[in-house]
C-alpha positions as CSV (number, residue, x, y, z in Angstrom):
1,M,97.8,106.7,78.9
2,K,100.7,108.7,79.6
3,P,102.9,107.7,82.8
4,W,103.5,110.5,85.6
5,L,106.9,110.7,85.1
6,G,109.0,113.5,85.8
7,D,112.7,115.1,87.4
8,E,112.7,113.0,90.2
9,E,113.2,110.0,88.1
10,A,115.2,111.4,85.9
11,R,118.1,112.2,88.7
12,A,117.4,108.8,90.3
13,A,118.1,106.9,86.7
14,A,121.0,109.3,86.7
15,E,122.0,108.7,89.6
16,A,122.3,104.9,89.0
17,V,124.2,105.3,85.7
18,A,126.6,107.7,88.0
19,S,127.0,104.8,90.9
20,G,128.9,102.6,88.2
21,W,126.3,99.9,89.1
22,V,123.5,99.6,86.0
23,A,122.9,95.8,86.1
24,Q,120.7,93.9,88.6
25,G,122.0,95.1,92.0
26,P,121.2,96.8,95.5
27,R,118.5,99.1,93.7
28,V,116.4,96.2,92.5
29,A,117.1,94.4,96.3
30,E,115.7,97.8,97.5
31,F,112.6,98.1,94.9
32,E,111.8,94.2,96.0
33,S,111.2,94.6,99.7
34,A,109.6,97.7,99.2
35,F,107.0,97.0,96.4
36,A,106.6,93.4,98.2
37,A,105.9,95.7,101.8
38,Y,103.3,98.0,99.4
39,V,101.1,95.1,98.6
40,G,101.4,92.9,101.3
41,A,103.4,89.9,100.3
42,P,106.5,88.1,101.9
43,H,108.5,88.1,99.0
44,G,109.0,90.2,95.7
45,V,111.5,88.8,92.7
46,A,112.0,91.7,89.7
47,V,111.9,90.5,86.8
48,S,112.1,91.8,83.2
49,S,108.3,92.2,82.5
50,C,104.8,90.5,83.7
51,T,105.2,87.9,80.7
52,T,108.6,86.6,82.5
53,A,106.9,86.5,85.6
54,L,104.1,84.3,84.7
55,H,106.0,82.3,82.9
56,L,108.3,82.0,86.1
57,A,105.1,81.3,88.2
58,L,103.9,78.6,85.9
59,H,107.7,77.2,85.9
60,L,108.3,76.7,89.5
61,L,104.9,75.0,89.9
62,G,106.2,71.9,87.3
63,I,103.5,72.8,84.9
64,G,104.6,71.3,81.4
65,L,103.6,68.9,78.2
66,G,100.0,67.6,78.9
67,D,98.8,69.7,81.4
68,E,95.8,72.3,80.6
69,V,96.1,76.0,82.2
70,V,93.0,77.9,82.6
71,V,92.9,81.6,81.8
72,P,90.5,84.1,80.1
73,S,90.3,84.7,76.7
74,F,89.5,88.3,77.4
75,S,92.9,89.6,78.0
76,F,96.0,90.3,76.5
77,I,97.7,87.3,74.6
78,A,100.8,87.4,77.1
79,T,98.7,85.6,79.7
80,A,97.4,82.4,77.8
81,N,101.1,82.7,75.8
82,S,102.7,81.7,79.8
83,A,101.0,78.6,79.7
84,V,102.4,77.7,76.1
85,Y,105.7,78.3,77.4
86,V,106.1,75.3,80.0
87,G,104.6,73.2,77.2
88,A,101.4,73.4,78.6
89,T,97.6,73.6,76.9
90,P,95.9,77.1,77.5
91,V,91.9,76.5,78.3
92,F,90.2,79.8,77.8
93,A,87.3,80.3,80.7
94,D,84.7,83.2,80.0
95,V,84.6,86.4,82.2
96,E,81.9,87.9,84.2
97,V,80.0,91.0,82.0
98,A,80.3,93.2,85.2
99,D,83.7,93.3,85.7
100,G,85.6,91.4,83.0
101,N,87.3,88.6,84.9
102,V,86.8,85.4,85.7
103,S,84.9,83.7,88.4
104,A,84.5,80.4,90.1
105,R,81.6,80.3,88.2
106,T,82.9,80.5,84.6
107,V,86.3,78.7,85.5
108,E,84.6,75.4,86.7
109,P,82.9,74.6,83.9
110,V,86.2,74.1,81.7
111,L,88.2,72.3,84.8
112,T,89.3,68.8,83.8
113,D,91.4,66.3,85.3
114,H,94.1,67.7,83.1
115,T,93.9,71.5,84.7
116,R,97.2,72.0,86.8
117,A,96.7,75.7,87.3
118,V,94.2,78.7,86.9
119,V,95.2,82.3,85.8
120,V,93.0,84.8,87.2
121,V,93.6,87.9,85.9
122,D,92.5,91.7,87.4
123,Q,91.5,93.2,83.9
124,G,92.0,96.5,83.6
125,G,93.2,97.2,87.8
126,M,89.4,95.7,88.4
127,P,90.3,93.0,91.1
128,A,88.6,89.7,90.3
129,D,86.6,88.2,93.2
130,V,89.8,85.4,93.8
131,Q,88.6,84.1,97.3
132,P,85.4,81.6,95.8
133,L,88.3,80.9,93.2
134,R,90.6,80.0,95.6
135,E,88.5,77.8,97.1
136,L,87.2,76.0,94.2
137,C,91.0,75.4,93.2
138,E,92.0,74.3,96.8
139,R,89.5,71.7,96.5
140,R,90.2,70.5,93.1
141,G,94.3,70.7,94.2
142,I,94.7,73.0,91.6
143,A,97.0,75.7,92.0
144,L,95.6,79.6,91.2
145,V,98.2,82.7,90.1
146,E,97.0,85.8,89.8
147,D,98.1,87.7,86.9
148,A,98.1,91.4,88.4
149,A,99.6,93.3,86.0
150,C,97.6,96.2,86.0
151,A,96.5,95.7,89.5
152,A,98.9,97.6,92.0
153,G,97.2,99.9,93.9
154,S,94.0,98.5,93.7
155,R,92.1,96.9,96.8
156,Y,90.5,93.3,97.1
157,R,88.1,92.8,100.1
158,G,90.0,96.0,102.3
159,A,93.8,94.5,101.5
160,P,96.1,95.4,98.4
161,A,94.9,93.1,95.5
162,G,97.3,90.6,94.7
163,G,99.4,90.5,97.7
164,Q,97.7,87.3,99.4
165,A,98.3,85.2,96.3
166,A,100.3,82.4,96.5
167,L,102.0,83.4,93.0
168,A,101.6,86.9,91.8
169,A,102.7,88.5,88.9
170,W,102.5,92.6,88.4
171,S,103.6,94.8,85.2
172,F,105.5,98.1,85.3
173,H,105.1,98.5,81.8
174,P,104.0,102.2,80.9
175,R,100.5,101.9,80.3
176,K,100.2,100.7,84.2
177,L,100.5,103.4,86.9
178,L,103.7,102.7,88.4
179,T,106.4,102.2,85.6
180,T,110.2,101.1,85.3
181,G,109.5,101.4,81.1
182,E,109.3,97.9,81.0
183,G,109.5,95.2,83.7
184,G,108.0,93.4,86.1
185,M,107.3,91.5,89.6
186,L,106.6,88.1,90.9
187,T,105.4,88.3,94.6
188,T,105.0,84.7,96.7
189,S,104.1,83.6,99.8
190,D,106.5,81.0,99.7
191,A,110.2,81.9,101.2
192,E,111.5,78.6,99.2
193,L,110.1,79.5,95.5
194,A,111.1,82.9,96.0
195,V,115.1,81.5,96.3
196,R,114.3,79.4,93.2
197,A,112.7,82.5,91.5
198,R,115.5,84.8,92.2
199,R,118.1,82.0,90.7
200,L,116.1,80.9,88.0
201,R,115.7,84.6,86.9
202,E,119.8,84.5,86.5
203,H,120.3,81.8,84.5
204,G,119.9,79.1,87.4
205,M,122.9,80.3,89.3
206,N,124.0,79.6,92.6
207,L,124.4,83.2,93.8
208,S,123.8,86.5,92.2
209,A,126.1,88.5,90.0
210,A,125.9,91.3,92.8
211,D,127.1,88.4,95.5
212,R,129.7,87.7,93.1
213,H,131.4,91.2,92.6
214,Q,131.3,92.2,96.2
215,S,133.1,89.2,97.2
216,R,136.3,90.1,98.7
217,Q,137.4,86.6,97.6
218,P,137.6,84.6,94.6
219,V,133.9,83.6,93.5
220,I,133.7,80.3,91.3
221,E,129.5,80.1,90.6
222,S,127.4,76.8,89.8
223,Y,124.2,76.6,88.0
224,L,122.2,74.5,89.7
225,E,119.4,74.0,86.8
226,V,118.7,75.7,83.6
227,G,117.3,79.0,83.9
228,F,116.7,82.5,81.9
229,N,118.2,85.8,81.3
230,Y,114.9,87.7,83.1
231,R,116.6,90.3,85.3
232,M,116.0,93.9,85.6
233,T,118.2,96.9,85.9
234,D,119.2,99.0,88.7
235,I,118.5,101.8,86.5
236,Q,114.9,100.3,86.0
237,A,114.8,99.9,89.9
238,A,115.4,103.1,90.6
239,V,112.8,104.3,88.9
240,G,110.5,102.5,90.0
241,L,111.2,103.0,93.4
242,V,110.3,106.7,92.8
243,Q,107.3,105.7,91.0
244,L,106.2,103.7,94.3
245,G,106.5,106.9,96.2
246,K,103.6,108.3,93.6
247,L,101.4,105.3,93.5
248,D,98.6,106.5,96.4
249,A,98.7,110.0,94.6
250,M,97.7,108.3,91.1
251,V,95.2,106.3,92.5
252,V,93.6,108.7,94.5
253,R,93.4,111.1,91.3
254,R,92.8,108.1,88.7
255,R,89.6,107.4,91.2
256,E,88.6,110.9,90.7
257,L,88.6,110.9,87.2
258,A,86.6,107.6,87.1
259,S,84.1,109.3,89.1
260,N,83.7,112.1,86.7
261,Y,83.5,110.1,83.8
262,Q,80.8,107.8,86.0
263,E,78.4,110.7,86.6
264,A,79.1,112.7,83.6
265,L,78.3,109.3,81.4
266,A,75.2,108.3,83.8
267,E,72.2,109.5,81.9
268,V,73.7,108.4,78.1
269,P,71.6,105.8,76.8
270,G,73.5,102.4,75.6
271,L,76.7,103.2,77.4
272,R,77.7,101.4,80.9
273,T,80.7,102.5,82.5
274,V,82.5,100.1,84.6
275,Q,82.4,100.4,88.4
276,D,84.0,98.8,91.2
277,P,82.6,95.7,92.3
278,P,81.6,94.9,95.9
279,W,84.3,93.5,97.4
280,G,87.1,95.9,96.4
281,E,88.1,98.8,95.0
282,S,90.2,99.3,91.5
283,N,92.8,102.0,90.6
284,F,91.3,102.2,87.1
285,Q,94.3,101.6,85.3
286,S,91.7,101.4,82.3
287,F,88.4,103.3,82.2
288,W,86.2,101.2,79.2
289,V,83.0,102.1,79.0
290,E,80.2,99.2,76.9
291,L,78.1,100.6,73.8
292,R,75.0,98.5,74.0
293,D,72.2,97.8,71.1
294,D,70.7,101.5,71.6
295,Y,73.8,103.6,71.5
296,P,73.6,105.2,67.8
297,L,77.3,104.3,67.1
298,R,79.0,101.4,66.9
299,R,82.3,100.9,69.0
300,N,84.7,101.4,65.6
301,E,82.3,104.2,64.5
302,L,82.5,105.7,67.7
303,L,86.3,105.6,68.1
304,T,86.7,106.7,64.6
305,A,84.8,110.1,65.7
306,L,86.6,110.7,68.9
307,A,90.1,110.1,66.8
308,D,88.8,112.8,64.1
309,E,88.4,115.3,67.1
310,G,92.1,114.2,67.9
311,V,90.8,112.2,71.5
312,S,93.3,109.0,71.3
313,A,90.7,106.3,72.7
314,R,91.1,102.4,72.3
315,A,89.4,99.0,71.5
316,G,88.4,97.2,74.2
317,I,90.4,93.9,75.8
318,M,91.3,91.8,73.1
319,A,89.5,87.8,73.4
320,T,92.8,85.9,72.7
321,H,91.1,82.6,71.1
322,R,89.9,84.8,68.2
323,Q,93.8,85.4,67.5
324,P,95.3,83.2,64.5
325,A,97.9,82.0,67.5
326,Y,95.2,80.2,69.6
327,A,92.7,78.8,66.4
328,G,91.4,75.9,67.6
329,H,92.3,75.8,71.2
330,A,90.0,74.5,74.0
331,H,87.3,76.7,75.6
332,G,84.1,76.8,77.1
333,D,81.0,79.6,76.0
334,L,82.6,82.6,75.6
335,T,79.7,84.9,74.7
336,T,80.7,87.4,77.4
337,T,84.3,87.5,75.9
338,E,83.0,88.2,72.2
339,R,80.8,90.6,73.9
340,L,82.7,92.7,75.8
341,T,85.5,92.5,73.2
342,D,83.2,94.0,70.3
343,N,81.5,96.5,72.4
344,T,84.0,98.0,74.8
345,L,86.4,101.0,74.3
346,I,88.9,102.6,76.7
347,L,88.7,106.1,77.5
348,P,91.5,108.3,78.0
349,L,92.9,108.5,81.8
350,F,95.7,109.9,83.1
351,H,97.2,111.6,86.4
352,T,97.5,115.2,84.5
353,M,94.6,114.6,82.7
354,T,92.8,118.0,83.1
355,E,89.4,119.0,83.7
356,R,88.7,120.7,80.0
357,E,90.6,117.4,78.7
358,Q,87.9,115.2,80.2
359,Q,85.3,117.1,79.3
360,R,85.7,117.2,76.0
361,V,85.9,113.5,76.1
362,V,82.6,113.4,77.5
363,T,81.0,116.4,75.3
364,L,81.7,113.8,72.3
365,I,80.8,110.6,73.7
366,R,77.0,112.5,74.2
367,R,77.3,114.6,71.2
368,A,77.6,111.2,69.5
369,A,74.3,109.9,71.2
370,G,72.2,112.6,70.5
371,L,72.9,114.7,73.3
372,R,74.1,118.5,74.3
373,A,77.2,118.7,76.6
374,A,76.8,118.5,79.8
């Protein structure tokens, strides 16, 4: 992945610096409104990362010690960490083989009387089928939080993915399409939760630093509850606003590149490419392939073969339950998670990728399978 950054972002950041307002301020407020409008969410709260957005979401729900939060093991470790941050116990659910996402089918077996929330991840930008999950959670009185870290620009049932969630967390890390360097967003349909989230990200203060500094009268703030320092800077937001204007073009280009991969690799025996699900369209934040038993090389062998030729691919999504930090945590059957973790790899895909670069990747994969170049 290479972020699509250029002179326009550099100018926007420089203008923020020259303005003298570099911490959280007017550009953050503008970015919040613009991003929320883009994804179709009523409220946006900019924060320092997707991880802090997930933490805030569970904190806002009052989840804590003795509660269980169902999460996919097939996800970056931050998804599970957010449950631990509030004192809850993460319980790992398996995923569907086609899209790598949890579903109502995989979540229901691990629900207990202690389950307070389910975190569904749109893995690699692939939109999860959230409606059946939402119905399952509503029947059981369980909150559903969407980890939409990778999903900006993806679509679910004709609408932007993540926008209809009661609480959704987004990432602007450089591996995502829209980047602010580091940074994240919490979107919500609940106005009161949005107000409280803005307070909590700024140490629990009853008014923002921007409000304080813009007042013509002396203002003595108060701290209504214990909060956090989860703010985004105006420099980051300035870059984010430019990136947001480029997001549609990024999605179009990435889907073109994904389609090229799907077509070029379709006849390779023992290899499966990720595809759009019936209910949505991916932004293809990650393009992954699964190697089956009849592919001549194992995953790590193919990664080495690509690296030897100067192609930077990556192992597929991690299985969090295998990490030492989560040894012994409760989980259901994780057969699919382990299959995908062991046998998938993520191929290079970025906005400025050329036809020649992509053909090189395809040729190496076909050669490893004993096929001629396409």
